C-alpha positions as a printed NumPy array, in Angstrom:
array([[237.93 , -20.068, 101.453],
       [238.266, -22.937, 103.928],
       [234.494, -23.053, 104.403],
       [233.958, -23.087, 100.622],
       [236.333, -26.042, 100.226],
       [234.465, -27.869, 102.994],
       [231.151, -27.484, 101.152],
       [232.739, -28.444,  97.845],
       [234.103, -31.655,  99.376],
       [230.737, -32.432, 100.977],
       [229.021, -31.801,  97.659],
       [231.301, -34.187,  95.818],
       [230.348, -36.99 ,  98.156],
       [226.634, -36.193,  98.099],
       [225.672, -38.776,  95.46 ],
       [227.717, -41.487,  97.148],
       [226.192, -40.831, 100.544],
       [222.694, -40.795,  99.02 ],
       [223.414, -44.086,  97.26 ],
       [224.619, -45.609, 100.54 ],
       [221.451, -44.409, 102.294],
       [219.255, -45.84 ,  99.523],
       [221.09 , -49.169,  99.716],
       [220.631, -49.314, 103.491],
       [216.909, -48.508, 103.225],
       [216.381, -51.122, 100.52 ],
       [218.286, -53.745, 102.51 ],
       [216.13 , -52.947, 105.556],
       [212.992, -53.231, 103.445],
       [214.07 , -56.568, 101.98 ],
       [214.953, -57.857, 105.465],
       [211.526, -56.807, 106.76 ],
       [209.85 , -58.54 , 103.841],
       [211.951, -61.649, 104.425],
       [210.877, -61.754, 108.096],
       [207.24 , -61.311, 107.062],
       [207.661, -64.083, 104.492],
       [209.177, -66.401, 107.12 ],
       [206.238, -65.777, 109.442],
       [203.74 , -66.306, 106.647],
       [205.452, -69.521, 105.491],
       [205.474, -70.893, 109.035],
       [201.74 , -70.191, 109.412],
       [200.758, -71.748, 106.092],
       [203.333, -74.533, 105.823],
       [201.187, -77.359, 107.061],
       [200.401, -80.551, 105.219],
       [200.012, -80.121, 101.459],
       [201.103, -76.465, 101.606],
       [204.632, -77.347, 102.83 ],
       [206.151, -77.722,  99.383],
       [204.382, -74.67 ,  97.974],
       [205.462, -72.466, 100.897],
       [209.085, -73.584, 100.66 ],
       [208.98 , -73.133,  96.896],
       [207.756, -69.556,  97.298],
       [210.561, -68.789,  99.728],
       [213.124, -70.254,  97.319],
       [211.595, -68.158,  94.522],
       [212.022, -65.026,  96.646],
       [215.727, -65.682,  97.158],
       [216.294, -66.613,  93.527],
       [214.466, -63.534,  92.217],
       [215.967, -60.899,  94.477],
       [219.459, -62.127,  95.364],
       [221.177, -61.612,  92.023],
       [219.101, -58.599,  91.058],
       [219.8  , -56.819,  94.334],
       [223.558, -57.415,  94.149],
       [223.601, -56.143,  90.57 ],
       [221.459, -53.101,  91.385],
       [223.64 , -52.255,  94.384],
       [226.8  , -52.331,  92.247],
       [225.157, -50.221,  89.542],
       [223.964, -47.671,  92.107],
       [227.456, -47.316,  93.554],
       [229.055, -46.945,  90.106],
       [226.439, -44.403,  89.017],
       [226.835, -42.352,  92.202],
       [230.611, -42.231,  91.72 ],
       [230.102, -40.909,  88.2  ],
       [227.745, -38.26 ,  89.543],
       [230.263, -37.25 ,  92.19 ],
       [232.914, -36.78 ,  89.488],
       [230.726, -34.205,  87.733],
       [231.211, -31.721,  90.579]])
């Protein structure tokens, strides 16, 4: 019975732990892309391309910052609802 309760508890937290893993992977991916973008901007940001390169970097932050925070919250809320089903 003790072993069954252990698996039941682990199962209840399965969606939450998967959501946390997905969030970590996505944050790593976004960080890698941001580093690549920084390198690319530094290479191309010379002369007339300066403003365009900085504009693209600003666009990246504007596009993904709010969306990522919202998606992260939604993923956590959804995973909690899934965990309650067990």
